[in-house]
C-alpha positions as a Markdown table, in Angstrom:
| # | Residue | x | y | z |
|---|---|---|---|---|
| 1 | Unk | -39.5 | -97.2 | 18.7 |
| 2 | Unk | -37.3 | -94.8 | 16.8 |
| 3 | Unk | -34.0 | -95.9 | 15.3 |
| 4 | Unk | -30.8 | -94.2 | 16.7 |
| 5 | Unk | -29.6 | -93.4 | 13.2 |
| 6 | Unk | -32.8 | -91.3 | 12.6 |
| 7 | Unk | -32.1 | -89.3 | 15.8 |
| 8 | Unk | -28.5 | -88.7 | 14.8 |
| 9 | Unk | -29.6 | -87.4 | 11.4 |
| 10 | Unk | -32.0 | -84.9 | 13.0 |
| 11 | Unk | -29.3 | -83.6 | 15.4 |
| 12 | Unk | -26.8 | -83.2 | 12.5 |
| 13 | Unk | -29.4 | -81.3 | 10.5 |
| 14 | Unk | -29.9 | -78.8 | 13.4 |
| 15 | Unk | -26.2 | -78.2 | 13.8 |
| 16 | Unk | -25.8 | -77.5 | 10.1 |
| 17 | Unk | -28.7 | -75.1 | 10.2 |
| 18 | Unk | -27.2 | -73.2 | 13.2 |
| 19 | Unk | -23.8 | -72.9 | 11.5 |
| 20 | Unk | -25.4 | -71.6 | 8.4 |
| 21 | Unk | -27.4 | -69.0 | 10.4 |
| 22 | Unk | -24.3 | -68.0 | 12.3 |
| 23 | Unk | -22.3 | -67.5 | 9.1 |
| 24 | Unk | -25.0 | -65.2 | 7.7 |
| 25 | Unk | -25.0 | -63.1 | 10.9 |
| 26 | Unk | -21.2 | -62.8 | 10.8 |
| 27 | Unk | -21.3 | -61.7 | 7.1 |
| 28 | Unk | -24.0 | -59.1 | 7.9 |
| 29 | Unk | -21.9 | -57.8 | 10.8 |
| 30 | Unk | -18.8 | -57.5 | 8.6 |
| 31 | Unk | -20.8 | -55.5 | 6.0 |
| 32 | Unk | -22.0 | -53.1 | 8.7 |
| 33 | Unk | -18.5 | -52.7 | 10.2 |
| 34 | Unk | -16.7 | -52.5 | 6.9 |
| 35 | Unk | -17.0 | -48.6 | 6.5 |
| 36 | Unk | -15.7 | -48.2 | 10.0 |
| 37 | Unk | -12.7 | -50.4 | 9.4 |
| 38 | Unk | -12.1 | -48.6 | 6.1 |
| 39 | Unk | -12.3 | -45.2 | 7.8 |
| 40 | Unk | -9.8 | -46.2 | 10.4 |
| 41 | Unk | -7.5 | -47.6 | 7.7 |
| 42 | Unk | -7.7 | -44.3 | 5.8 |
| 43 | Unk | -7.0 | -42.2 | 8.9 |
| 44 | Unk | -4.0 | -44.3 | 9.7 |
| 45 | Unk | -2.5 | -43.9 | 6.2 |
| 46 | Unk | -3.2 | -40.2 | 5.6 |
| 47 | Unk | -2.4 | -38.8 | 9.1 |
| 48 | Unk | 1.4 | -38.6 | 8.6 |
| 49 | Unk | 1.0 | -37.0 | 5.2 |
| 50 | Unk | -1.2 | -34.2 | 6.6 |
| 51 | Unk | 1.2 | -33.5 | 9.5 |
| 52 | Unk | 2.3 | -29.8 | 9.4 |
| 53 | Unk | 6.0 | -29.0 | 9.8 |
| 54 | Unk | 6.6 | -26.2 | 12.3 |
| 55 | Unk | 9.5 | -23.8 | 11.6 |
| 56 | Unk | 11.0 | -21.7 | 14.5 |
| 57 | Unk | 13.7 | -19.1 | 14.2 |
| 58 | Unk | 16.4 | -19.3 | 16.8 |
| 59 | Unk | 18.2 | -16.4 | 18.3 |
| 60 | Unk | 21.4 | -17.0 | 16.2 |
| 61 | Unk | 19.4 | -17.0 | 13.0 |
| 62 | Unk | 19.2 | -20.7 | 12.5 |
| 63 | Unk | 15.9 | -22.5 | 11.8 |
| 64 | Unk | 14.5 | -25.6 | 13.6 |
| 65 | Unk | 11.8 | -27.8 | 12.0 |
| 66 | Unk | 9.5 | -30.1 | 13.9 |
| 67 | Unk | 6.2 | -31.9 | 13.5 |
| 68 | Unk | 6.9 | -33.8 | 10.3 |
| 69 | Unk | 5.2 | -36.8 | 11.8 |
| 70 | Unk | 2.6 | -36.9 | 14.5 |
| 71 | Unk | 4.0 | -38.0 | 17.9 |
| 72 | Unk | 7.6 | -37.9 | 16.6 |
| 73 | Unk | 10.3 | -36.1 | 18.5 |
| 74 | Unk | 12.3 | -35.4 | 15.4 |
| 75 | Unk | 13.9 | -32.0 | 15.1 |
| 76 | Unk | 16.1 | -30.9 | 12.2 |
| 77 | Unk | 18.3 | -27.8 | 12.4 |
| 78 | Unk | 19.0 | -25.6 | 9.4 |
| 79 | Unk | 21.2 | -22.6 | 8.8 |
| 80 | Unk | 19.7 | -19.4 | 7.3 |
| 81 | Unk | 20.6 | -20.6 | 3.8 |
| 82 | Unk | 18.6 | -23.8 | 4.2 |
| 83 | Unk | 21.4 | -26.2 | 4.7 |
| 84 | Unk | 21.1 | -29.0 | 7.3 |
| 85 | Unk | 23.3 | -28.4 | 10.4 |
| 86 | Unk | 22.0 | -31.2 | 12.7 |
| 87 | Unk | 19.2 | -33.8 | 12.8 |
| 88 | Unk | 17.8 | -35.7 | 15.8 |
| 89 | Unk | 18.5 | -39.4 | 16.3 |
| 90 | Unk | 14.8 | -40.2 | 16.0 |
| 91 | Unk | 14.5 | -38.7 | 12.5 |
| 92 | Unk | 14.1 | -41.0 | 9.6 |
| 93 | Unk | 14.8 | -40.3 | 6.0 |
| 94 | Unk | 11.2 | -39.4 | 5.2 |
| 95 | Unk | 11.0 | -36.8 | 8.0 |
| 96 | Unk | 14.3 | -35.2 | 6.9 |
| 97 | Unk | 13.0 | -34.9 | 3.3 |
| 98 | Unk | 9.8 | -33.3 | 4.6 |
| 99 | Unk | 11.8 | -30.9 | 6.8 |
| 100 | Unk | 13.9 | -29.9 | 3.8 |
| 101 | Unk | 10.9 | -29.3 | 1.7 |
| 102 | Unk | 9.3 | -27.2 | 4.4 |
| 103 | Unk | 12.5 | -25.1 | 4.7 |
| 104 | Unk | 12.8 | -24.6 | 0.9 |
| 105 | Unk | 9.2 | -23.4 | 0.7 |
| 106 | Unk | 9.7 | -21.1 | 3.7 |
| 107 | Unk | 12.9 | -19.5 | 2.3 |
| 108 | Unk | 11.2 | -19.0 | -1.1 |
| 109 | Unk | 8.4 | -17.2 | 0.5 |
| 110 | Unk | 10.9 | -15.0 | 2.4 |
| 111 | Unk | 12.8 | -14.2 | -0.8 |
| 112 | Unk | 9.5 | -13.3 | -2.5 |
| 113 | Unk | 8.6 | -11.0 | 0.4 |
| 114 | Unk | 12.0 | -9.4 | 0.4 |
| 115 | Unk | 11.8 | -8.7 | -3.3 |
| 116 | Unk | 8.4 | -7.1 | -2.8 |
| 117 | Unk | 9.7 | -5.0 | 0.0 |
| 118 | Unk | 12.8 | -4.1 | -2.1 |
| 119 | Unk | 10.5 | -2.7 | -4.8 |
| 120 | Unk | 8.5 | -0.7 | -2.4 |
| 121 | Unk | 9.2 | 2.8 | -1.2 |
| 122 | Unk | 11.2 | 1.8 | 1.9 |
| 123 | Unk | 14.9 | 1.8 | 1.0 |
| 124 | Unk | 18.1 | 2.6 | 2.9 |
| 125 | Unk | 21.2 | 2.8 | 0.6 |
| 126 | Unk | 24.5 | 4.7 | 0.6 |
| 127 | Unk | 26.6 | 4.2 | -2.6 |
| 128 | Unk | 30.2 | 5.4 | -3.3 |
| 129 | Unk | 30.9 | 5.6 | -7.0 |
| 130 | Unk | 34.2 | 6.2 | -8.8 |
| 131 | Unk | 34.7 | 6.7 | -12.5 |
| 132 | Unk | 35.4 | 8.9 | -15.4 |
| 133 | Unk | 33.5 | 11.8 | -16.8 |
| 134 | Unk | 33.4 | 14.0 | -19.9 |
| 135 | Unk | 32.3 | 17.6 | -20.2 |
| 136 | Unk | 32.2 | 20.2 | -23.0 |
| 137 | Unk | 35.1 | 22.7 | -23.1 |
| 138 | Unk | 36.9 | 25.0 | -25.5 |
| 139 | Unk | 40.5 | 24.9 | -26.7 |
| 140 | Unk | 42.8 | 27.3 | -28.6 |
| 141 | Unk | 44.1 | 25.8 | -31.8 |
| 142 | Unk | 47.3 | 27.3 | -33.3 |
| 143 | Unk | 48.4 | 26.8 | -36.8 |
| 144 | Unk | 49.1 | 28.4 | -40.2 |
| 145 | Unk | 46.5 | 29.4 | -42.7 |
| 146 | Unk | 46.8 | 30.7 | -46.3 |
| 147 | Unk | 46.2 | 34.5 | -46.6 |
| 148 | Unk | 44.8 | 35.3 | -50.0 |
| 149 | Unk | 45.5 | 39.0 | -49.6 |
| 150 | Unk | 49.1 | 38.6 | -48.7 |
| 151 | Unk | 49.6 | 35.4 | -50.7 |
| 152 | Unk | 51.4 | 33.6 | -47.9 |
| 153 | Unk | 50.7 | 31.4 | -44.8 |
| 154 | Unk | 50.0 | 33.4 | -41.6 |
| 155 | Unk | 49.9 | 32.2 | -38.0 |
| 156 | Unk | 46.3 | 31.7 | -36.8 |
| 157 | Unk | 44.6 | 31.2 | -33.5 |
| 158 | Unk | 41.2 | 29.5 | -33.5 |
| 159 | Unk | 38.9 | 28.7 | -30.5 |
| 160 | Unk | 37.2 | 25.4 | -31.0 |
| 161 | Unk | 34.6 | 23.5 | -29.0 |
| 162 | Unk | 35.8 | 20.1 | -27.7 |
| 163 | Unk | 35.4 | 17.8 | -24.7 |
| 164 | Unk | 37.7 | 17.0 | -21.8 |
| 165 | Unk | 37.9 | 13.9 | -19.7 |
| 166 | Unk | 38.2 | 13.8 | -15.9 |
| 167 | Unk | 38.1 | 11.5 | -12.9 |
| 168 | Unk | 35.5 | 12.0 | -10.2 |
| 169 | Unk | 33.7 | 10.6 | -7.2 |
| 170 | Unk | 29.9 | 10.5 | -6.8 |
| 171 | Unk | 27.9 | 9.5 | -3.7 |
| 172 | Unk | 24.3 | 8.5 | -3.7 |
| 173 | Unk | 22.1 | 8.3 | -0.6 |
| 174 | Unk | 18.6 | 7.0 | -0.4 |
| 175 | Unk | 16.4 | 7.0 | 2.6 |
| 176 | Unk | 12.8 | 5.8 | 2.3 |
| 177 | Unk | 11.3 | 7.8 | -0.7 |
| 178 | Unk | 14.0 | 10.5 | -0.7 |
| 179 | Unk | 17.3 | 10.5 | -2.5 |
| 180 | Unk | 20.2 | 12.8 | -3.0 |
| 181 | Unk | 23.5 | 12.8 | -4.9 |
| 182 | Unk | 26.9 | 14.4 | -4.0 |
| 183 | Unk | 29.0 | 15.7 | -6.8 |
| 184 | Unk | 32.6 | 16.9 | -6.9 |
| 185 | Unk | 35.0 | 18.5 | -9.3 |
| 186 | Unk | 34.1 | 19.0 | -12.9 |
| 187 | Unk | 30.6 | 17.4 | -12.5 |
| 188 | Unk | 29.6 | 20.7 | -10.9 |
| 189 | Unk | 28.9 | 23.3 | -13.7 |
| 190 | Unk | 30.3 | 26.8 | -13.3 |
| 191 | Unk | 26.7 | 28.0 | -13.3 |
| 192 | Unk | 24.7 | 25.9 | -10.9 |
| 193 | Unk | 21.8 | 26.0 | -8.5 |
| 194 | Unk | 24.1 | 25.7 | -5.6 |
| 195 | Unk | 22.9 | 22.5 | -4.1 |
| 196 | Unk | 23.3 | 21.9 | -0.4 |
| 197 | Unk | 27.0 | 21.5 | 0.7 |
| 198 | Unk | 27.6 | 19.6 | -2.6 |
| 199 | Unk | 24.4 | 17.6 | -2.4 |
| 200 | Unk | 21.6 | 17.8 | -5.0 |
| 201 | Unk | 18.1 | 16.3 | -4.5 |
| 202 | Unk | 17.2 | 13.4 | -6.8 |
| 203 | Unk | 13.8 | 14.1 | -8.4 |
| 204 | Unk | 11.5 | 11.4 | -9.9 |
| 205 | Unk | 13.3 | 8.8 | -7.8 |
| 206 | Unk | 12.4 | 5.2 | -8.8 |
| 207 | Unk | 13.9 | 2.3 | -6.9 |
| 208 | Unk | 13.4 | -1.3 | -8.0 |
| 209 | Unk | 15.2 | -4.5 | -7.2 |
| 210 | Unk | 17.2 | -4.1 | -10.4 |
| 211 | Unk | 17.6 | -0.4 | -11.0 |
| 212 | Unk | 17.7 | 3.1 | -9.4 |
| 213 | Unk | 16.8 | 6.1 | -11.5 |
| 214 | Unk | 16.3 | 9.8 | -10.9 |
| 215 | Unk | 17.4 | 13.3 | -12.0 |
| 216 | Unk | 18.8 | 16.4 | -10.4 |
| 217 | Unk | 18.7 | 20.1 | -11.4 |
| 218 | Unk | 22.2 | 21.4 | -11.9 |
| 219 | Unk | 20.8 | 24.6 | -13.4 |
| 220 | Unk | 17.8 | 25.7 | -15.6 |
| 221 | Unk | 19.3 | 24.2 | -18.7 |
| 222 | Unk | 21.1 | 21.2 | -17.3 |
| 223 | Unk | 19.0 | 18.4 | -15.6 |
| 224 | Unk | 21.2 | 15.3 | -15.7 |
| 225 | Unk | 19.6 | 11.8 | -15.4 |
| 226 | Unk | 21.0 | 9.2 | -13.1 |
| 227 | Unk | 20.8 | 5.5 | -13.9 |
| 228 | Unk | 22.2 | 2.8 | -11.5 |
| 229 | Unk | 22.2 | -0.9 | -12.4 |
| 230 | Unk | 21.9 | -2.7 | -9.0 |
| 231 | Unk | 23.2 | -6.0 | -10.5 |
| 232 | Unk | 26.4 | -4.7 | -12.2 |
| 233 | Unk | 26.9 | -1.7 | -9.8 |
| 234 | Unk | 27.4 | 0.6 | -12.8 |
| 235 | Unk | 26.3 | 4.2 | -12.7 |
| 236 | Unk | 25.6 | 6.5 | -15.6 |
| 237 | Unk | 24.9 | 10.3 | -15.4 |
| 238 | Unk | 23.8 | 11.9 | -18.7 |
| 239 | Unk | 23.5 | 15.6 | -18.9 |
| 240 | Unk | 25.8 | 18.3 | -20.3 |
| 241 | Unk | 28.4 | 16.6 | -18.2 |
| 242 | Unk | 28.5 | 12.8 | -18.6 |
| 243 | Unk | 29.8 | 10.3 | -16.1 |
| 244 | Unk | 30.4 | 6.5 | -16.0 |
| 245 | Unk | 31.6 | 4.6 | -13.0 |
| 246 | Unk | 31.2 | 1.7 | -10.6 |
| 247 | Unk | 29.4 | 1.8 | -7.2 |
| 248 | Unk | 29.8 | -0.1 | -4.0 |
| 249 | Unk | 27.8 | 0.0 | -0.8 |
| 250 | Unk | 29.2 | 2.6 | 1.6 |
| 251 | Unk | 26.9 | 2.4 | 4.5 |
| 252 | Unk | 29.6 | 1.8 | 7.1 |
| 253 | Unk | 29.6 | 5.1 | 8.8 |
| 254 | Unk | 29.0 | 5.7 | 12.5 |
| 255 | Unk | 29.2 | 2.5 | 14.6 |
| 256 | Unk | 29.2 | 0.2 | 11.6 |
| 257 | Unk | 32.2 | -1.4 | 10.1 |
| 258 | Unk | 32.8 | -2.2 | 6.5 |
| 259 | Unk | 33.9 | -5.8 | 7.1 |
């Protein structure tokens, strides 16, 4: 007849063995599921970072930014200069920073595109320039000179080459790849090619974001060069006649207003 204590020891041994086997199966299952759990964790962490902000241009020129975080209704409104005008109540600080970064990148791309277009052939400019010019001239010089034959000073009249200063107005008009310049007063030489109602065609026209250059044919011997600094607004004309002045945009004709 078996003792109770022996039966108890056998039952305890079976339970221990079952617990040990169960623990092994649980560890094995965890090892199998670990990559899945890690993938889910990675997806949860990286998804907001990969969210793409969407920028829309409104009718009034303002910009709206959405989509900084998946599932969020956050909308941030910016003016055309990239300054925040309004932000949604659901926006947090991280979303606002992402919206600002997206706008900054967008505006930088726009400026780069504008600069590229500005250096291309498509231009539309009208400039009004005022300044001072200088041109060659002759002058009569009166005085007294010693006369060796008569042994006395005699009145003399000499014609000398000199220059004269003058004020003038210049207009420059550029449309696409064509340019012309309007001259007045003493900038027009007595002997000239005639122009077209005071306008001369600008040849070798070059337009860049910083500078406008070209030349026109006043006559066979006089082909002045035009150089306009777009940053300072200064114009220089160098030929037999020289001119220096300041330009401002004058494209307010027709239905346009200046201010």
